C-alpha positions, 0 to 999 in steps of 0.5 A: 061254656060256663058251669052256671049255663050248663047247670041251668040247661040241665035244669031246663032240660029236666023240666021241659024235655017232654016238650022236645023231639026225640032228636032234640032230647038225644042231642041235649042229653049227650051234650049237657048230661054226658059231656059229649063234644059236638064232633062226637055227637055228629059222628054218632048220628052221622050228621055234620058238626054244624047240624048238631050245633044248630040243633042244640042252639035252637033247642036251648032257645026253645027251653029258655022260651018255655021257661019264660012262659011257664016259669017252672025252674024259677018256681023250683028255685023259689021253693028251694030258697023258702024250704031252706029259710023254713029249716033255719027258722024251725030248728030241730022239731021232729014233726016239722023236720019230717014235714019239710023232708016230705015237701022236698021229696015231692020235687 
């Protein structure tokens, strides 16, 4: 699995985990955040490795669908890019720097 996909799934999970069932949250958290293998998760929950795999794949699809409809991750990335641009443009003005820091901390 690529690092890019893992990072994307972690962000999508952060944004949309409240929309998932407890089992989906557990599987995704163990797989993506704690780097458990499918076998380790299956053993933990006393289910088959295939059941864990299927659940994770369905959950990934759901997270992508949520992102397609709501776009929270895309908007987050755009805000981050705009903040970086703003930082470069304003230089070191203390008041502006403090305002930018406050905006970043709202995330």
